[in-house]
Structures are given as structure tokens and as C-alpha cells.
C-alpha positions in Angstrom: -80.3 175.3 160.9 -82.8 174.8 158.1 -81.4 171.3 157.5 -82.3 170.3 161.1 -86.0 170.7 160.2 -85.8 168.4 157.1 -87.3 165.0 157.3 -85.0 163.2 154.9 -81.9 163.2 157.0 -78.9 161.0 157.1 -78.6 159.7 160.6 -75.6 157.8 161.9 -74.7 156.6 158.4 -78.1 155.5 157.2 -81.1 157.3 155.6 -84.0 158.0 157.8 -87.3 158.3 156.1 -90.3 160.5 157.1 -92.3 157.3 156.9 -90.8 156.1 160.2 -92.9 158.7 162.1 -96.6 159.3 161.4 -97.7 162.9 160.6 -99.6 163.0 163.8 -96.4 162.3 165.7 -94.1 164.4 163.6 -96.3 167.4 164.5 -94.9 167.2 168.1 -91.3 167.1 166.9 -89.9 170.6 167.7 -86.3 169.8 166.8 -84.6 167.1 164.7 -80.9 167.6 163.9 -78.3 165.2 162.8 -75.3 166.8 164.4 -72.7 164.3 163.2 -72.2 160.7 162.3 -72.5 159.7 166.0 -75.1 162.1 167.3 -78.7 163.0 166.4 -80.9 165.2 168.7 -84.6 165.3 168.8 -87.0 167.3 171.0 -90.7 166.3 171.5 -93.5 168.4 172.9 -97.0 166.8 172.9 -100.0 168.7 174.3 -102.8 166.3 173.1 -104.1 163.7 175.6 -104.8 160.9 173.1 -102.5 157.9 172.8 -100.6 157.7 169.5 -98.0 155.1 168.6 -95.3 155.1 165.9 -94.6 151.9 164.0 -91.9 149.6 165.3 -88.4 150.5 164.1 -84.7 149.6 164.7 -81.8 151.8 164.0 -78.0 151.5 164.2 -77.6 153.7 167.2 -78.1 153.6 171.0 -81.3 155.5 171.7 -81.6 157.5 174.9 -84.8 159.4 175.7 -85.4 161.6 178.8 -89.0 162.3 179.7 -89.0 165.7 181.3 -92.8 165.7 181.7 -95.5 163.1 181.0 -95.2 159.4 180.2 -93.9 157.3 177.3 -94.4 153.6 176.6 -91.9 151.5 174.7 -92.5 148.0 173.4 -89.2 146.0 173.0 -89.9 142.4 171.9 -92.4 141.0 174.4 -91.4 143.6 177.0 -93.4 146.8 177.8 -91.4 149.6 179.3 -93.1 152.5 180.9 -91.0 155.7 181.1 -92.5 158.1 183.6 -91.6 161.7 184.2 -88.0 162.2 185.3 -86.8 158.9 183.9 -84.5 157.9 181.1 -84.9 154.9 178.8 -82.0 153.3 176.9 -82.7 151.2 173.8 -79.7 149.3 172.3 -78.8 149.7 168.6 -80.5 147.4 166.0 -83.2 146.4 168.5 -86.7 146.8 167.2 -89.0 148.9 169.4 -92.2 150.8 169.2 -92.8 154.1 170.9 -96.3 155.1 172.1 -97.1 158.6 173.3 -99.8 158.1 175.9 -100.2 161.5 177.5 -99.1 165.1 177.1 -95.3 165.0 177.3 -92.0 166.8 176.8 -88.6 165.2 176.3 -85.3 164.9 174.5 -84.2 161.9 172.5 -80.6 161.2 171.4 -79.3 158.7 168.9 -75.7 157.9 169.9 -73.3 156.1 167.7 -72.3 152.8 169.3 -68.7 153.7 168.5 -69.0 156.8 170.7 -70.3 154.8 173.6 -67.6 152.1 173.2 -64.8 154.7 173.0 -65.9 156.5 176.1 -66.4 153.2 177.9 -62.9 152.0 176.9 -61.4 155.3 178.1 -63.2 154.8 181.5 -62.1 151.2 181.7 -65.8 150.3 181.9 -67.9 147.6 180.2 -70.6 149.1 178.1 -72.9 146.1 178.1 -75.5 147.6 180.4 -75.8 150.6 178.1 -75.6 149.1 174.7 -77.2 145.7 175.4 -80.0 145.9 177.9 -83.1 148.0 177.2 -83.9 149.6 180.5 -85.6 152.5 182.2 -84.1 154.2 185.2 -84.6 157.4 187.3 -82.3 160.3 186.9 -81.2 160.4 190.5 -79.0 163.5 190.0 -79.6 166.6 188.1 -76.4 166.2 186.0 -77.9 164.3 183.1 -81.0 166.4 182.7 -78.8 169.6 182.9 -76.5 168.2 180.2 -79.5 167.2 178.0 -81.0 170.7 178.3 -77.6 172.2 177.4 -77.2 169.9 174.4 -80.7 170.8 173.2 -80.0 174.5 173.5 -76.7 174.2 171.7 -78.3 172.4 168.8 -81.4 174.6 168.7 -79.4 177.8 168.7 -76.8 176.6 166.3 -74.1 179.1 167.1 -70.4 179.0 166.1 -68.9 175.7 167.1 -72.1 174.1 168.1 -71.2 170.8 166.6 -68.1 170.5 168.7 -69.9 171.6 171.8 -72.8 169.2 171.2 -70.5 166.2 170.7 -68.6 167.1 173.9 -71.8 167.3 175.9 -72.9 164.0 174.4 -69.7 162.4 175.6 -70.3 163.8 179.1 -73.8 162.3 179.1 -72.4 158.9 178.2 -69.8 159.2 181.0 -72.7 159.9 183.5 -74.7 156.9 182.1 -71.8 154.5 182.3 -71.1 155.6 185.9 -74.8 154.9 186.7 -74.7 151.6 184.9 -71.6 150.5 186.8 -73.3 151.4 190.1 -76.5 149.6 189.2 -74.8 146.5 187.6 -75.7 143.4 189.7 -72.1 142.2 189.7 -70.9 145.6 191.0 -73.2 145.1 194.0 -71.6 141.8 195.0 -69.1 142.0 197.8 -68.9 138.5 199.2 -65.7 136.8 197.9 -67.5 133.5 197.4 -70.1 135.2 195.1 -67.3 137.1 193.3 -65.5 133.8 192.7 -68.6 132.3 191.1 -69.1 135.4 188.9 -65.5 135.2 187.8 -66.0 131.6 186.8 -69.1 132.5 184.8 -67.3 135.3 183.0 -64.4 133.0 182.1 -66.4 129.9 181.3 -69.8 131.0 180.1 -69.5 128.8 177.0 -69.1 125.7 179.1 -72.1 123.7 180.4 -72.0 125.2 183.9 -74.6 124.2 186.4 -75.5 125.3 189.9 -73.4 122.5 191.5 -70.3 123.7 189.6 -70.8 127.3 190.8 -71.6 126.2 194.4 -68.4 124.2 194.5 -66.4 127.3 193.4 -68.1 129.2 196.2 -67.5 126.4 198.7 -71.1 126.4 199.7 -74.1 124.0 199.4 -76.3 124.7 196.4 -79.1 126.0 198.6 -76.9 128.4 200.5 -75.0 129.5 197.4 -78.3 130.3 195.6 -79.6 132.3 198.5 -76.4 134.2 199.0 -76.0 135.0 195.2 -79.6 136.3 195.0 -79.0 138.5 198.1 -75.8 139.9 196.7 -76.6 140.2 193.0 -80.3 140.6 192.9 -81.0 137.7 190.5 -80.4 134.0 190.4 -77.1 132.5 189.2 -79.0 131.0 186.2 -80.5 134.4 185.3 -77.0 136.1 185.5 -75.4 133.4 183.4 -78.1 133.6 180.7 -77.8 137.4 180.6 -74.0 137.1 180.3 -74.3 134.6 177.5 -76.8 136.7 175.5 -74.6 139.7 175.9 -71.6 137.8 174.4 -73.8 136.4 171.6 -74.9 139.9 170.7 -71.3 141.0 170.5 -70.5 138.1 168.1 -73.5 138.6 165.9 -72.8 142.3 165.6 -69.3 141.6 164.4 -70.9 139.8 161.4 -68.2 137.1 161.2 -70.0 134.3 163.1 -73.1 132.3 162.0 -76.0 131.9 164.3 -75.0 128.3 164.9 -71.4 129.2 165.7 -72.6 132.0 168.0 -75.0 129.7 169.9 -72.2 127.1 170.4 -69.7 129.7 171.4 -71.9 131.1 174.1 -73.0 127.8 175.7 -76.3 127.1 173.9 -76.6 123.5 172.5 -80.3 123.9 171.7 -80.6 126.3 168.8 -84.4 126.8 169.2 -83.9 127.7 172.8 -81.1 130.1 171.9 -83.3 131.9 169.3 -86.2 132.2 171.8 -83.9 133.4 174.6 -82.1 135.9 172.3 -85.4 137.3 171.1 -86.7 137.7 174.7 -83.7 139.6 175.8 -83.0 141.8 172.8 -86.3 142.1 170.9 -84.9 140.7 167.7 -84.1 137.2 166.4 -80.4 136.3 166.1 -80.6 135.7 162.3 -82.0 139.2 161.8 -79.3 140.7 164.0 -76.7 139.0 161.9 -78.3 140.2 158.7 -78.3 143.8 159.8 -74.7 143.5 160.9 -73.6 142.2 157.5 -75.3 144.9 155.5 -74.2 147.7 157.7 
């Protein structure tokens, strides 16, 4: 396991330099092991009370961090995400973010290859958008994920025979649990009224078209006022917010493919104003669309 202590590791297909983590932060790193091309495991244990931040980084993996004790702060674009004790945070791949250690803390961080997440999602028949697109923090409502993370940490730390196979299997089980949670918490999964579901189906099928509230209300066979109120009650956000989030998710998929220009992507996802597209994309993902495309093409 000597290699797991090295600071010049190859993580998920790209070199990771020691410069990404200040010396004051690396002192708290108790474990850092690149298990395979789709899994890296790190364990943090900070006793100091001072606040220390690492510089902003982006990496080609889905980052998942579980805070067992203490608190972490993440900055993603213009968003500040506070991760308290007993919570998980998910950061999508290629999204620039800054981590600040604000208190004594202990936790486990995983870098999961996006292909692993997508394969598990496909096998489950589940969309992976909420896990690989939206930076979010959520409580670990069951003990399953923390128990799996503890088991994964122990497998990697001990490094016994077959630990790589065991670690990847546990990582897949963690993704299964997260996708189950994402499905339960997804706004569209909460909708039950057939009128709202009809409007959601229209948005998913025609997100590139210039849909407006009147179009959606007609599909739901309601007045605009009653449709807006019902949609918010069922989904937890306005029809406009849902549509924008859906469009940005599709734009992210196109840019990550590396085959569509920023202009083509904007038009294909219903944005006619390119400046507005860039601002909206940055707000939701923490990175500009041109930078996302550049990263995809050099990957």
C-alpha cells in the first residue's frame, strides 16, 4: 500500500499533482489510494479549529464526500454549499469547486468515474442526471451508505487479497444507493397529478422548443394560474425552473460529448440568447460552456 501514500498519483486517467492540495491540508489526509481507473478513495481527519481552504479545482470524476464529524464548505460557481455532520455532498465531474475545512472534521471522499455511475444507472433503468449533473448536499437518511463507505475505507486501508475487486463492488453498491435516493428526491418523481405529469412529458420531449407557461397550461388543461400553483405544489419548483434545469442538463450532456459547439448546444436546448445561455450554464454548473467543451475535447 505504499503507492497509496504517494502524492503523484494517476487518478481516473489524469495525473493529480500535489499542488492541488496545500501542505497544511495534506497533513490531514490519512489515506489516498487510486484503486482503479474509476475509483479513488481518500480519508480526511482534521483536529485543528482554524479554517483552511484548498484552491479551486475540477476533475474528470464525480466527487462524493461524506462528513462523519464536523463541517465542510464547498464553493461551486456562485453557490456556497455547507455540508454538516452526517451529510453527503455530490460534485459533478469537470465542475470547478473549492473546498474549505472550517472545523475539526472526519470524512471519506470518493472520486467515481462517470462511466461507472452511468453503467450502474443504465442497469437500474435510472437517469443519472441528479447524481452527475447537480451539485447537491443531502442527509444520509439510512445507515446503508455510511456503512458502505466505512467498509470501503477499511478494504482500501488494509489492502488485503482482492481488495481492488471488493472496493469496486462496494463503490457500485454506494452508487446504487445514491441513485435510489436521487430517484426518490427528484422533483418529477414526486409528481402524481396526471395534468402535471403531462406537462413534464411535454417539457422532456420538446425542451428545445420555445415553450411558455401558456403552452404547458394548455397541455394540463388548466388556467396558467392554477397550473403554476399545482405544478409548484407537486414538483417543488416553478415550471420555468424545471424547464431551465432540464435544458441545462441536456446542454451539459452535449458539451461533454465534445461534438457540438457552444452555439449548436445553445440552439439545441432552447436558448436563442447565447449570453443568457452562458450565464445560466455557469450558474447551474459552476463552469462556462466553452470551458466545459474544451475539457471534453482534450480528455
